[in-house]
PQR file with spaces between the fields and no chain letter, atoms N, CA, C, O and H, PARSE charges and radii, in Angstrom:
ATOM       1  N    MET     1     -22.609   60.524  -42.451 -0.4000 1.5000
ATOM       2  CA   MET     1     -21.521   61.215  -42.236 -0.0000 2.0000
ATOM       3  C    MET     1     -20.338   60.381  -42.267  0.5500 1.7000
ATOM       4  O    MET     1     -20.425   59.310  -41.666 -0.5500 1.4000
ATOM       5  N    SER     2     -19.224   60.666  -42.863 -0.4000 1.5000
ATOM       6  CA   SER     2     -18.103   59.738  -42.930 -0.0000 2.0000
ATOM       7  C    SER     2     -17.089   60.337  -41.857  0.5500 1.7000
ATOM       8  O    SER     2     -17.200   61.408  -41.260 -0.5500 1.4000
ATOM       9  H    SER     2     -19.153   61.536  -43.351  0.4000 1.0000
ATOM      10  N    THR     3     -16.003   59.324  -41.749 -0.4000 1.5000
ATOM      11  CA   THR     3     -15.145   59.670  -40.963 -0.0000 2.0000
ATOM      12  C    THR     3     -13.682   59.874  -41.827  0.5500 1.7000
ATOM      13  O    THR     3     -13.368   59.332  -42.887 -0.5500 1.4000
ATOM      14  H    THR     3     -15.913   58.455  -42.234  0.4000 1.0000
ATOM      15  N    LEU     4     -12.963   60.762  -41.074 -0.4000 1.5000
ATOM      16  CA   LEU     4     -11.877   61.236  -41.859 -0.0000 2.0000
ATOM      17  C    LEU     4     -10.674   60.849  -40.957  0.5500 1.7000
ATOM      18  O    LEU     4     -10.581   61.258  -39.799 -0.5500 1.4000
ATOM      19  H    LEU     4     -13.217   61.203  -40.213  0.4000 1.0000
ATOM      20  N    ARG     5      -9.762   60.045  -41.543 -0.4000 1.5000
ATOM      21  CA   ARG     5      -8.599   59.641  -40.941 -0.0000 2.0000
ATOM      22  C    ARG     5      -7.419   59.946  -41.550  0.5500 1.7000
ATOM      23  O    ARG     5      -7.261   59.868  -42.769 -0.5500 1.4000
ATOM      24  H    ARG     5      -9.838   59.713  -42.484  0.4000 1.0000
ATOM      25  N    THR     6      -6.316   60.397  -40.533 -0.4000 1.5000
ATOM      26  CA   THR     6      -4.858   60.644  -41.105 -0.0000 2.0000
ATOM      27  C    THR     6      -3.945   59.582  -40.092  0.5500 1.7000
ATOM      28  O    THR     6      -4.449   58.676  -39.428 -0.5500 1.4000
ATOM      29  H    THR     6      -6.444   60.460  -39.543  0.4000 1.0000
ATOM      30  N    ASP     7      -2.778   59.851  -40.133 -0.4000 1.5000
ATOM      31  CA   ASP     7      -1.849   59.032  -39.351 -0.0000 2.0000
ATOM      32  C    ASP     7      -1.928   59.759  -37.938  0.5500 1.7000
ATOM      33  O    ASP     7      -1.629   59.037  -36.987 -0.5500 1.4000
ATOM      34  H    ASP     7      -2.368   60.586  -40.673  0.4000 1.0000
ATOM      35  N    ARG     8      -2.274   61.037  -37.653 -0.4000 1.5000
ATOM      36  CA   ARG     8      -2.405   61.598  -36.267 -0.0000 2.0000
ATOM      37  C    ARG     8      -3.747   61.939  -35.859  0.5500 1.7000
ATOM      38  O    ARG     8      -3.951   62.243  -34.684 -0.5500 1.4000
ATOM      39  H    ARG     8      -2.517   61.624  -38.426  0.4000 1.0000
ATOM      40  N    LEU     9      -4.751   61.920  -36.765 -0.4000 1.5000
ATOM      41  CA   LEU     9      -6.076   62.470  -36.454 -0.0000 2.0000
ATOM      42  C    LEU     9      -7.210   61.617  -37.047  0.5500 1.7000
ATOM      43  O    LEU     9      -7.110   61.014  -38.115 -0.5500 1.4000
ATOM      44  H    LEU     9      -4.586   61.673  -37.720  0.4000 1.0000
ATOM      45  N    VAL    10      -8.307   61.622  -36.251 -0.4000 1.5000
ATOM      46  CA   VAL    10      -9.630   60.722  -36.778 -0.0000 2.0000
ATOM      47  C    VAL    10     -10.573   61.943  -36.355  0.5500 1.7000
ATOM      48  O    VAL    10     -10.595   62.450  -35.233 -0.5500 1.4000
ATOM      49  H    VAL    10      -8.388   62.112  -35.383  0.4000 1.0000
ATOM      50  N    LEU    11     -11.274   62.287  -37.350 -0.4000 1.5000
ATOM      51  CA   LEU    11     -12.502   63.201  -37.201 -0.0000 2.0000
ATOM      52  C    LEU    11     -13.547   62.484  -37.489  0.5500 1.7000
ATOM      53  O    LEU    11     -13.488   61.927  -38.585 -0.5500 1.4000
ATOM      54  H    LEU    11     -11.256   61.875  -38.261  0.4000 1.0000
ATOM      55  N    ARG    12     -14.643   62.284  -36.765 -0.4000 1.5000
ATOM      56  CA   ARG    12     -15.759   61.708  -36.777 -0.0000 2.0000
ATOM      57  C    ARG    12     -17.088   62.300  -36.256  0.5500 1.7000
ATOM      58  O    ARG    12     -16.893   63.085  -35.328 -0.5500 1.4000
ATOM      59  H    ARG    12     -14.690   62.737  -35.875  0.4000 1.0000
ATOM      60  N    PRO    13     -18.344   62.146  -36.586 -0.5600 1.5000
ATOM      61  CA   PRO    13     -19.397   62.647  -36.106  0.2800 2.0000
ATOM      62  C    PRO    13     -19.468   62.571  -34.651  0.5500 1.7000
ATOM      63  O    PRO    13     -18.893   61.630  -34.104 -0.5500 1.4000
ATOM      64  N    PHE    14     -20.117   63.461  -33.926 -0.4000 1.5000
ATOM      65  CA   PHE    14     -20.475   63.319  -32.217 -0.0000 2.0000
ATOM      66  C    PHE    14     -21.323   61.941  -32.196  0.5500 1.7000
ATOM      67  O    PHE    14     -22.016   61.563  -33.140 -0.5500 1.4000
ATOM      68  H    PHE    14     -20.585   64.225  -34.371  0.4000 1.0000
ATOM      69  N    ARG    15     -21.175   61.310  -31.080 -0.4000 1.5000
ATOM      70  CA   ARG    15     -22.213   60.183  -30.596 -0.0000 2.0000
ATOM      71  C    ARG    15     -22.376   60.409  -29.336  0.5500 1.7000
ATOM      72  O    ARG    15     -21.593   60.985  -28.581 -0.5500 1.4000
ATOM      73  H    ARG    15     -20.612   61.617  -30.312  0.4000 1.0000
ATOM      74  N    GLU    16     -23.752   59.800  -29.017 -0.4000 1.5000
ATOM      75  CA   GLU    16     -24.172   59.950  -27.719 -0.0000 2.0000
ATOM      76  C    GLU    16     -23.332   59.800  -26.534  0.5500 1.7000
ATOM      77  O    GLU    16     -23.254   60.591  -25.594 -0.5500 1.4000
ATOM      78  H    GLU    16     -24.388   59.333  -29.631  0.4000 1.0000
ATOM      79  N    GLY    17     -22.581   58.458  -26.719 -0.4000 1.5000
ATOM      80  CA   GLY    17     -21.337   58.111  -25.951 -0.0000 2.0000
ATOM      81  C    GLY    17     -20.412   58.888  -25.612  0.5500 1.7000
ATOM      82  O    GLY    17     -19.600   58.514  -24.765 -0.5500 1.4000
ATOM      83  H    GLY    17     -22.645   57.815  -27.482  0.4000 1.0000
ATOM      84  N    ASP    18     -20.327   60.069  -26.158 -0.4000 1.5000
ATOM      85  CA   ASP    18     -18.966   60.874  -26.034 -0.0000 2.0000
ATOM      86  C    ASP    18     -19.000   61.865  -25.026  0.5500 1.7000
ATOM      87  O    ASP    18     -18.040   62.618  -24.859 -0.5500 1.4000
ATOM      88  H    ASP    18     -20.987   60.374  -26.846  0.4000 1.0000
ATOM      89  N    ALA    19     -20.231   61.939  -24.203 -0.4000 1.5000
ATOM      90  CA   ALA    19     -20.443   62.910  -23.365 -0.0000 2.0000
ATOM      91  C    ALA    19     -19.513   62.854  -22.150  0.5500 1.7000
ATOM      92  O    ALA    19     -19.032   63.882  -21.672 -0.5500 1.4000
ATOM      93  H    ALA    19     -21.010   61.328  -24.338  0.4000 1.0000
ATOM      94  N    GLU    20     -19.269   61.640  -21.664 -0.4000 1.5000
ATOM      95  CA   GLU    20     -18.406   61.643  -20.334 -0.0000 2.0000
ATOM      96  C    GLU    20     -16.951   62.048  -20.798  0.5500 1.7000
ATOM      97  O    GLU    20     -16.305   62.806  -20.073 -0.5500 1.4000
ATOM      98  H    GLU    20     -19.660   60.805  -22.052  0.4000 1.0000
ATOM      99  N    MET    21     -16.407   61.574  -21.982 -0.4000 1.5000
ATOM     100  CA   MET    21     -15.139   62.085  -22.281 -0.0000 2.0000
ATOM     101  C    MET    21     -15.118   63.382  -22.753  0.5500 1.7000
ATOM     102  O    MET    21     -14.000   63.897  -22.733 -0.5500 1.4000
ATOM     103  H    MET    21     -16.932   60.959  -22.570  0.4000 1.0000
ATOM     104  N    MET    22     -16.120   64.135  -23.217 -0.4000 1.5000
ATOM     105  CA   MET    22     -15.999   65.196  -23.581 -0.0000 2.0000
ATOM     106  C    MET    22     -16.053   66.163  -22.132  0.5500 1.7000
ATOM     107  O    MET    22     -15.415   67.206  -21.990 -0.5500 1.4000
ATOM     108  H    MET    22     -17.028   63.716  -23.233  0.4000 1.0000
ATOM     109  N    TYR    23     -16.732   65.710  -21.370 -0.4000 1.5000
ATOM     110  CA   TYR    23     -16.851   66.546  -20.071 -0.0000 2.0000
ATOM     111  C    TYR    23     -15.470   66.585  -19.350  0.5500 1.7000
ATOM     112  O    TYR    23     -14.892   67.586  -18.925 -0.5500 1.4000
ATOM     113  H    TYR    23     -17.250   64.863  -21.485  0.4000 1.0000
ATOM     114  N    ARG    24     -15.024   65.170  -19.298 -0.4000 1.5000
ATOM     115  CA   ARG    24     -13.524   65.035  -18.585 -0.0000 2.0000
ATOM     116  C    ARG    24     -12.399   66.085  -19.343  0.5500 1.7000
ATOM     117  O    ARG    24     -11.577   66.781  -18.746 -0.5500 1.4000
ATOM     118  H    ARG    24     -15.493   64.357  -19.644  0.4000 1.0000
ATOM     119  N    ASN    25     -12.567   66.015  -20.624 -0.4000 1.5000
ATOM     120  CA   ASN    25     -11.361   66.341  -21.399 -0.0000 2.0000
ATOM     121  C    ASN    25     -11.475   68.018  -21.864  0.5500 1.7000
ATOM     122  O    ASN    25     -10.525   68.710  -22.232 -0.5500 1.4000
ATOM     123  H    ASN    25     -13.235   65.450  -21.109  0.4000 1.0000
ATOM     124  N    ARG    26     -12.730   68.399  -21.753 -0.4000 1.5000
ATOM     125  CA   ARG    26     -13.034   69.812  -22.597 -0.0000 2.0000
ATOM     126  C    ARG    26     -13.868   70.528  -21.673  0.5500 1.7000
ATOM     127  O    ARG    26     -13.349   71.512  -21.146 -0.5500 1.4000
ATOM     128  H    ARG    26     -13.502   67.837  -21.454  0.4000 1.0000
ATOM     129  N    THR    27     -15.193   70.209  -21.326 -0.4000 1.5000
ATOM     130  CA   THR    27     -16.154   71.221  -20.848 -0.0000 2.0000
ATOM     131  C    THR    27     -15.956   71.473  -19.385  0.5500 1.7000
ATOM     132  O    THR    27     -16.498   72.489  -18.952 -0.5500 1.4000
ATOM     133  H    THR    27     -15.615   69.409  -21.754  0.4000 1.0000
ATOM     134  N    SER    28     -15.308   70.766  -18.583 -0.4000 1.5000
ATOM     135  CA   SER    28     -15.190   70.817  -17.368 -0.0000 2.0000
ATOM     136  C    SER    28     -14.014   71.436  -16.914  0.5500 1.7000
ATOM     137  O    SER    28     -13.945   71.805  -15.742 -0.5500 1.4000
ATOM     138  H    SER    28     -14.867   69.940  -18.936  0.4000 1.0000
ATOM     139  N    ASP    29     -12.859   71.633  -17.882 -0.4000 1.5000
ATOM     140  CA   ASP    29     -11.820   72.260  -17.586 -0.0000 2.0000
ATOM     141  C    ASP    29     -11.871   73.717  -17.904  0.5500 1.7000
ATOM     142  O    ASP    29     -11.830   73.975  -19.107 -0.5500 1.4000
ATOM     143  H    ASP    29     -12.916   71.332  -18.834  0.4000 1.0000
ATOM     144  N    GLU    30     -11.957   74.770  -17.040 -0.4000 1.5000
ATOM     145  CA   GLU    30     -11.980   76.044  -17.170 -0.0000 2.0000
ATOM     146  C    GLU    30     -10.932   76.638  -18.308  0.5500 1.7000
ATOM     147  O    GLU    30     -11.282   77.551  -19.056 -0.5500 1.4000
ATOM     148  H    GLU    30     -11.990   74.560  -16.063  0.4000 1.0000
ATOM     149  N    ASN    31      -9.570   76.018  -18.373 -0.4000 1.5000
ATOM     150  CA   ASN    31      -8.548   76.636  -19.269 -0.0000 2.0000
ATOM     151  C    ASN    31      -9.005   76.206  -20.667  0.5500 1.7000
ATOM     152  O    ASN    31      -8.868   76.985  -21.611 -0.5500 1.4000
ATOM     153  H    ASN    31      -9.286   75.277  -17.765  0.4000 1.0000
ATOM     154  N    VAL    32      -9.494   75.106  -20.816 -0.4000 1.5000
ATOM     155  CA   VAL    32     -10.113   74.716  -22.252 -0.0000 2.0000
ATOM     156  C    VAL    32     -11.271   75.193  -22.577  0.5500 1.7000
ATOM     157  O    VAL    32     -11.511   75.435  -23.760 -0.5500 1.4000
ATOM     158  H    VAL    32      -9.605   74.473  -20.049  0.4000 1.0000
ATOM     159  N    ALA    33     -12.170   75.411  -21.623 -0.4000 1.5000
ATOM     160  CA   ALA    33     -13.575   75.840  -22.224 -0.0000 2.0000
ATOM     161  C    ALA    33     -13.473   77.567  -22.544  0.5500 1.7000
ATOM     162  O    ALA    33     -14.293   78.070  -23.312 -0.5500 1.4000
ATOM     163  H    ALA    33     -11.975   75.214  -20.662  0.4000 1.0000
ATOM     164  N    LYS    34     -12.607   78.247  -22.017 -0.4000 1.5000
ATOM     165  CA   LYS    34     -12.443   79.594  -22.392 -0.0000 2.0000
ATOM     166  C    LYS    34     -12.007   79.716  -23.889  0.5500 1.7000
ATOM     167  O    LYS    34     -12.439   80.702  -24.486 -0.5500 1.4000
ATOM     168  H    LYS    34     -11.940   77.838  -21.394  0.4000 1.0000
ATOM     169  N    TYR    35     -11.310   78.955  -24.486 -0.4000 1.5000
ATOM     170  CA   TYR    35     -10.758   78.855  -25.849 -0.0000 2.0000
ATOM     171  C    TYR    35     -12.011   78.538  -26.726  0.5500 1.7000
ATOM     172  O    TYR    35     -12.165   79.002  -27.856 -0.5500 1.4000
ATOM     173  H    TYR    35     -10.959   78.154  -24.001  0.4000 1.0000
ATOM     174  N    CYS    36     -12.861   77.732  -26.122 -0.4000 1.5000
ATOM     175  CA   CYS    36     -14.067   77.214  -26.881 -0.0000 2.0000
ATOM     176  C    CYS    36     -15.565   78.191  -26.798  0.5500 1.7000
ATOM     177  O    CYS    36     -16.738   77.957  -27.088 -0.5500 1.4000
ATOM     178  H    CYS    36     -12.736   77.355  -25.204  0.4000 1.0000
ATOM     179  N    HIS    37     -14.938   79.209  -26.323 -0.4000 1.5000
ATOM     180  CA   HIS    37     -16.033   80.290  -25.913 -0.0000 2.0000
ATOM     181  C    HIS    37     -17.410   79.684  -25.255  0.5500 1.7000
ATOM     182  O    HIS    37     -18.567   79.930  -25.596 -0.5500 1.4000
ATOM     183  H    HIS    37     -13.986   79.399  -26.087  0.4000 1.0000
ATOM     184  N    ARG    38     -17.020   78.964  -24.384 -0.4000 1.5000
ATOM     185  CA   ARG    38     -18.232   78.565  -23.525 -0.0000 2.0000
ATOM     186  C    ARG    38     -17.731   78.389  -21.969  0.5500 1.7000
ATOM     187  O    ARG    38     -16.594   78.055  -21.636 -0.5500 1.4000
ATOM     188  H    ARG    38     -16.080   78.764  -24.107  0.4000 1.0000
ATOM     189  N    HIS    39     -18.739   78.661  -21.162 -0.4000 1.5000
ATOM     190  CA   HIS    39     -18.380   78.480  -19.537 -0.0000 2.0000
ATOM     191  C    HIS    39     -18.059   77.024  -19.309  0.5500 1.7000
ATOM     192  O    HIS    39     -18.501   76.078  -19.960 -0.5500 1.4000
ATOM     193  H    HIS    39     -19.663   78.931  -21.433  0.4000 1.0000
ATOM     194  N    LYS    40     -17.287   76.988  -18.365 -0.4000 1.5000
ATOM     195  CA   LYS    40     -16.991   75.667  -17.708 -0.0000 2.0000
ATOM     196  C    LYS    40     -18.353   75.003  -17.348  0.5500 1.7000
ATOM     197  O    LYS    40     -19.163   75.661  -16.695 -0.5500 1.4000
ATOM     198  H    LYS    40     -16.928   77.757  -17.837  0.4000 1.0000
ATOM     199  N    HIS    41     -18.629   73.798  -17.719 -0.4000 1.5000
ATOM     200  CA   HIS    41     -19.723   73.009  -17.182 -0.0000 2.0000
ATOM     201  C    HIS    41     -19.526   72.528  -15.753  0.5500 1.7000
ATOM     202  O    HIS    41     -18.434   72.112  -15.366 -0.5500 1.4000
ATOM     203  H    HIS    41     -17.971   73.264  -18.249  0.4000 1.0000
ATOM     204  N    GLN    42     -20.626   72.595  -14.956 -0.4000 1.5000
ATOM     205  CA   GLN    42     -20.591   72.288  -13.641 -0.0000 2.0000
ATOM     206  C    GLN    42     -20.920   70.779  -13.447  0.5500 1.7000
ATOM     207  O    GLN    42     -20.714   70.210  -12.376 -0.5500 1.4000
ATOM     208  H    GLN    42     -21.513   72.933  -15.270  0.4000 1.0000
ATOM     209  N    ASN    43     -21.428   70.182  -14.509 -0.4000 1.5000
ATOM     210  CA   ASN    43     -21.847   68.713  -14.163 -0.0000 2.0000
ATOM     211  C    ASN    43     -21.847   67.945  -15.606  0.5500 1.7000
ATOM     212  O    ASN    43     -21.667   68.581  -16.644 -0.5500 1.4000
ATOM     213  H    ASN    43     -21.595   70.645  -15.379  0.4000 1.0000
ATOM     214  N    LEU    44     -22.039   66.679  -15.599 -0.4000 1.5000
ATOM     215  CA   LEU    44     -22.104   65.923  -16.939 -0.0000 2.0000
ATOM     216  C    LEU    44     -23.434   66.294  -17.747  0.5500 1.7000
ATOM     217  O    LEU    44     -23.541   66.270  -18.973 -0.5500 1.4000
ATOM     218  H    LEU    44     -22.185   66.162  -14.756  0.4000 1.0000
ATOM     219  N    ASP    45     -24.313   66.601  -16.933 -0.4000 1.5000
ATOM     220  CA   ASP    45     -25.700   66.817  -17.446 -0.0000 2.0000
ATOM     221  C    ASP    45     -25.612   67.879  -18.608  0.5500 1.7000
ATOM     222  O    ASP    45     -26.249   67.842  -19.661 -0.5500 1.4000
ATOM     223  H    ASP    45     -24.226   66.621  -15.936  0.4000 1.0000
ATOM     224  N    SER    46     -24.692   68.841  -18.209 -0.4000 1.5000
ATOM     225  CA   SER    46     -24.746   70.366  -19.078 -0.0000 2.0000
ATOM     226  C    SER    46     -24.106   69.870  -20.365  0.5500 1.7000
ATOM     227  O    SER    46     -24.580   70.329  -21.404 -0.5500 1.4000
ATOM     228  H    SER    46     -24.174   68.871  -17.353  0.4000 1.0000
ATOM     229  N    THR    47     -23.157   69.049  -20.452 -0.4000 1.5000
ATOM     230  CA   THR    47     -22.193   68.398  -21.354 -0.0000 2.0000
ATOM     231  C    THR    47     -23.241   67.419  -22.164  0.5500 1.7000
ATOM     232  O    THR    47     -23.257   67.571  -23.385 -0.5500 1.4000
ATOM     233  H    THR    47     -22.772   68.676  -19.608  0.4000 1.0000
ATOM     234  N    VAL    48     -23.946   66.622  -21.707 -0.4000 1.5000
ATOM     235  CA   VAL    48     -24.730   65.829  -22.291 -0.0000 2.0000
ATOM     236  C    VAL    48     -25.963   66.664  -23.212  0.5500 1.7000
ATOM     237  O    VAL    48     -26.385   66.323  -24.317 -0.5500 1.4000
ATOM     238  H    VAL    48     -23.933   66.499  -20.715  0.4000 1.0000
ATOM     239  N    TRP    49     -26.332   67.691  -22.506 -0.4000 1.5000
ATOM     240  CA   TRP    49     -27.340   68.692  -23.343 -0.0000 2.0000
ATOM     241  C    TRP    49     -26.538   69.295  -24.480  0.5500 1.7000
ATOM     242  O    TRP    49     -27.088   69.186  -25.576 -0.5500 1.4000
ATOM     243  H    TRP    49     -25.989   67.967  -21.609  0.4000 1.0000
ATOM     244  N    LEU    50     -25.389   69.892  -24.468 -0.4000 1.5000
ATOM     245  CA   LEU    50     -24.729   70.384  -25.349 -0.0000 2.0000
ATOM     246  C    LEU    50     -24.517   69.466  -26.438  0.5500 1.7000
ATOM     247  O    LEU    50     -24.754   69.818  -27.594 -0.5500 1.4000
ATOM     248  H    LEU    50     -24.943   69.981  -23.578  0.4000 1.0000
ATOM     249  N    LEU    51     -24.039   68.180  -26.124 -0.4000 1.5000
ATOM     250  CA   LEU    51     -23.920   67.331  -27.111 -0.0000 2.0000
ATOM     251  C    LEU    51     -25.144   66.667  -27.821  0.5500 1.7000
ATOM     252  O    LEU    51     -25.016   66.178  -28.943 -0.5500 1.4000
ATOM     253  H    LEU    51     -23.848   67.894  -25.185  0.4000 1.0000
ATOM     254  N    ASN    52     -26.095   66.659  -27.283 -0.4000 1.5000
ATOM     255  CA   ASN    52     -27.361   66.461  -27.878 -0.0000 2.0000
ATOM     256  C    ASN    52     -27.708   67.744  -28.965  0.5500 1.7000
ATOM     257  O    ASN    52     -28.332   67.580  -30.013 -0.5500 1.4000
ATOM     258  H    ASN    52     -26.199   67.056  -26.371  0.4000 1.0000
ATOM     259  N    MET    53     -27.301   68.733  -28.604 -0.4000 1.5000
ATOM     260  CA   MET    53     -27.707   69.885  -29.279 -0.0000 2.0000
ATOM     261  C    MET    53     -26.795   69.884  -30.616  0.5500 1.7000
ATOM     262  O    MET    53     -27.240   70.148  -31.733 -0.5500 1.4000
ATOM     263  H    MET    53     -26.794   68.866  -27.752  0.4000 1.0000
ATOM     264  N    TYR    54     -25.454   69.547  -30.334 -0.4000 1.5000
ATOM     265  CA   TYR    54     -24.756   69.190  -31.580 -0.0000 2.0000
ATOM     266  C    TYR    54     -25.317   68.306  -32.474  0.5500 1.7000
ATOM     267  O    TYR    54     -25.605   68.658  -33.617 -0.5500 1.4000
ATOM     268  H    TYR    54     -25.093   69.333  -29.426  0.4000 1.0000
ATOM     269  N    ILE    55     -25.510   67.129  -32.037 -0.4000 1.5000
ATOM     270  CA   ILE    55     -26.040   65.843  -32.862 -0.0000 2.0000
ATOM     271  C    ILE    55     -27.399   66.273  -33.479  0.5500 1.7000
ATOM     272  O    ILE    55     -27.552   65.986  -34.666 -0.5500 1.4000
ATOM     273  H    ILE    55     -25.277   66.843  -31.108  0.4000 1.0000
ATOM     274  N    ASP    56     -28.342   66.879  -32.882 -0.4000 1.5000
ATOM     275  CA   ASP    56     -29.409   67.384  -33.418 -0.0000 2.0000
ATOM     276  C    ASP    56     -29.137   68.392  -34.540  0.5500 1.7000
ATOM     277  O    ASP    56     -29.641   68.179  -35.643 -0.5500 1.4000
ATOM     278  H    ASP    56     -28.217   67.113  -31.918  0.4000 1.0000
ATOM     279  N    GLU    57     -28.420   69.411  -34.348 -0.4000 1.5000
ATOM     280  CA   GLU    57     -28.117   70.207  -35.429 -0.0000 2.0000
ATOM     281  C    GLU    57     -27.412   69.512  -36.595  0.5500 1.7000
ATOM     282  O    GLU    57     -27.780   69.828  -37.726 -0.5500 1.4000
ATOM     283  H    GLU    57     -28.011   69.584  -33.452  0.4000 1.0000
ATOM     284  N    ALA    58     -26.391   68.556  -36.445 -0.4000 1.5000
ATOM     285  CA   ALA    58     -25.892   67.926  -37.444 -0.0000 2.0000
ATOM     286  C    ALA    58     -26.806   67.077  -38.211  0.5500 1.7000
ATOM     287  O    ALA    58     -26.644   66.914  -39.421 -0.5500 1.4000
ATOM     288  H    ALA    58     -26.092   68.300  -35.526  0.4000 1.0000
ATOM     289  N    ALA    59     -27.860   66.473  -37.486 -0.4000 1.5000
ATOM     290  CA   ALA    59     -28.856   65.845  -38.340 -0.0000 2.0000
ATOM     291  C    ALA    59     -29.790   66.806  -39.001  0.5500 1.7000
ATOM     292  O    ALA    59     -30.341   66.397  -40.022 -0.5500 1.4000
ATOM     293  H    ALA    59     -27.991   66.605  -36.504  0.4000 1.0000
ATOM     294  N    SER    60     -30.024   67.858  -38.643 -0.4000 1.5000
ATOM     295  CA   SER    60     -30.738   68.881  -39.232 -0.0000 2.0000
ATOM     296  C    SER    60     -30.073   69.387  -40.676  0.5500 1.7000
ATOM     297  O    SER    60     -30.694   69.490  -41.734 -0.5500 1.4000
ATOM     298  H    SER    60     -29.575   68.190  -37.814  0.4000 1.0000
ATOM     299  N    VAL    61     -29.018   69.606  -40.520 -0.4000 1.5000
ATOM     300  CA   VAL    61     -28.005   70.027  -41.680 -0.0000 2.0000
ATOM     301  C    VAL    61     -28.159   68.923  -42.785  0.5500 1.7000
ATOM     302  O    VAL    61     -28.481   69.183  -43.945 -0.5500 1.4000
ATOM     303  H    VAL    61     -28.513   69.523  -39.660  0.4000 1.0000
ATOM     304  N    LEU    62     -27.892   67.641  -42.298 -0.4000 1.5000
ATOM     305  CA   LEU    62     -27.765   66.644  -43.152 -0.0000 2.0000
ATOM     306  C    LEU    62     -29.255   66.196  -43.795  0.5500 1.7000
ATOM     307  O    LEU    62     -29.273   65.656  -44.902 -0.5500 1.4000
ATOM     308  H    LEU    62     -27.630   67.430  -41.357  0.4000 1.0000
ATOM     309  N    ASN    63     -30.338   66.409  -43.157 -0.4000 1.5000
ATOM     310  CA   ASN    63     -31.555   66.323  -43.629 -0.0000 2.0000
ATOM     311  C    ASN    63     -31.907   67.455  -44.708  0.5500 1.7000
ATOM     312  O    ASN    63     -32.539   67.227  -45.739 -0.5500 1.4000
ATOM     313  H    ASN    63     -30.324   66.847  -42.258  0.4000 1.0000
ATOM     314  N    ILE    64     -31.418   68.682  -44.333 -0.4000 1.5000
ATOM     315  CA   ILE    64     -31.640   69.596  -45.449 -0.0000 2.0000
ATOM     316  C    ILE    64     -30.755   69.374  -46.590  0.5500 1.7000
ATOM     317  O    ILE    64     -31.225   69.486  -47.723 -0.5500 1.4000
ATOM     318  H    ILE    64     -30.904   68.868  -43.496  0.4000 1.0000
ATOM     319  N    ALA    65     -29.446   69.052  -46.408 -0.4000 1.5000
ATOM     320  CA   ALA    65     -28.975   68.688  -47.684 -0.0000 2.0000
ATOM     321  C    ALA    65     -29.202   67.313  -48.363  0.5500 1.7000
ATOM     322  O    ALA    65     -28.590   66.959  -49.370 -0.5500 1.4000
ATOM     323  H    ALA    65     -29.064   68.961  -45.488  0.4000 1.0000
ATOM     324  N    GLY    66     -30.114   66.586  -47.735 -0.4000 1.5000
ATOM     325  CA   GLY    66     -30.803   65.345  -48.493 -0.0000 2.0000
ATOM     326  C    GLY    66     -29.708   64.306  -48.297  0.5500 1.7000
ATOM     327  O    GLY    66     -29.638   63.522  -49.243 -0.5500 1.4000
ATOM     328  H    GLY    66     -30.611   66.874  -46.917  0.4000 1.0000
ATOM     329  N    GLN    67     -28.858   64.102  -47.343 -0.4000 1.5000
ATOM     330  CA   GLN    67     -27.963   63.119  -47.076 -0.0000 2.0000
ATOM     331  C    GLN    67     -28.666   62.204  -45.797  0.5500 1.7000
ATOM     332  O    GLN    67     -28.071   61.229  -45.336 -0.5500 1.4000
ATOM     333  H    GLN    67     -28.915   64.739  -46.575  0.4000 1.0000
């Protein structure tokens, strides 16, 4: 998968190392989580599980697409 860059934004695939930042900035904050249609995560392990699910799903889609 490639990375999309603009002057103000970088979109890239998730990486295993993203879990701590994801937990700090998104999944542990109730006000953010409610807009992501997810419950607030009680611990980092929950975010690691979610992130691994995202990574696995992306890999499956790319495998099906032949990339």
